[in-house]
C-alpha positions in Angstrom: 44.2 7.0 -40.1 45.4 3.4 -38.6 44.0 0.7 -40.2 42.2 -1.2 -36.8 40.9 -4.8 -37.7 38.0 -5.2 -35.7 35.6 -8.4 -35.0 33.0 -8.3 -38.4 29.5 -7.8 -36.3 27.5 -11.1 -34.9 23.8 -11.9 -34.5 23.7 -14.2 -31.6 20.6 -16.5 -33.4 22.1 -16.8 -37.0 26.3 -15.5 -36.9 26.3 -13.5 -39.8 23.6 -10.8 -40.3 22.1 -12.2 -42.9 18.2 -11.9 -41.9 17.6 -8.2 -41.5 14.3 -7.8 -42.6 12.9 -10.5 -40.1 15.3 -10.5 -37.3 16.1 -7.5 -35.0 19.4 -8.8 -34.1 20.7 -9.4 -37.2 19.6 -5.7 -38.3 21.3 -3.9 -35.0 24.4 -6.3 -35.9 24.4 -5.0 -39.4 24.3 -1.8 -37.9 26.5 -1.6 -35.6 29.1 -3.0 -38.3 28.2 0.1 -40.7 28.1 2.9 -38.5 31.7 1.6 -36.8 33.0 2.2 -40.3 30.9 5.2 -41.2 32.8 6.8 -38.3 36.2 5.4 -39.7 35.8 6.2 -43.4 34.0 9.4 -42.9 34.9 11.5 -39.8 33.2 14.4 -40.5 29.7 13.0 -41.2 29.9 11.4 -37.7 31.2 14.9 -36.1 28.4 16.5 -37.6 25.7 14.3 -37.1 26.7 13.7 -33.0 26.9 17.7 -33.1 23.2 18.0 -34.1 21.8 15.1 -32.0 23.2 17.4 -28.7 21.9 20.4 -30.5 18.2 19.2 -30.7 18.8 17.3 -27.6 20.1 20.9 -25.1 17.4 22.9 -27.8 20.2 24.7 -29.1 20.9 26.6 -32.8 22.3 24.5 -35.1 23.3 25.8 -38.4 26.7 23.5 -39.5 27.3 21.5 -42.7 29.3 19.2 -43.9 31.4 21.8 -46.1 31.7 23.6 -42.5 34.2 20.8 -40.8 37.4 19.7 -42.2 39.0 16.8 -40.3 42.9 17.9 -40.4 45.8 14.5 -39.5 47.0 16.9 -37.5 45.2 19.3 -34.6 45.9 23.0 -35.9 46.7 24.4 -32.4 48.9 21.4 -30.9 50.1 19.9 -33.9 49.1 16.5 -32.5 48.0 14.0 -35.1 44.8 13.6 -34.4 43.5 9.7 -34.4 40.1 8.7 -35.8 37.9 5.2 -36.3 40.0 4.1 -32.9 38.0 4.6 -28.9 37.7 8.3 -27.9 40.9 9.6 -26.7 43.0 12.7 -26.5 44.2 12.7 -30.0 39.9 12.1 -31.2 38.9 15.0 -33.6 36.2 17.0 -31.6 33.7 20.3 -32.1 33.9 23.6 -30.6 30.9 24.9 -29.4 30.5 28.6 -30.1 27.3 30.3 -28.7 26.8 33.4 -30.8 24.7 35.3 -28.8 27.8 35.6 -26.6 30.4 37.5 -28.8 
């Protein structure tokens, strides 16, 4: 995994997001930082969350569990290194959608 330094989340009103309970912008800044960290440290969970949201939005069945997902260091087909925690690229891990009704 690459160690990418990002600027800490900042509330436009208070700077450091310390007023989360009373300031929507503090809470939003904190959540951006939290979710960014989670995507980097738990990529499988982030991939599953997005897949579940897509399935719900498209009205298709969803039955994946955390145990069903493994994020290897290299692409099992091409052997290229997978890049986690950076902007989406050709080296980002992804899921393939399979429609069981089609065999």
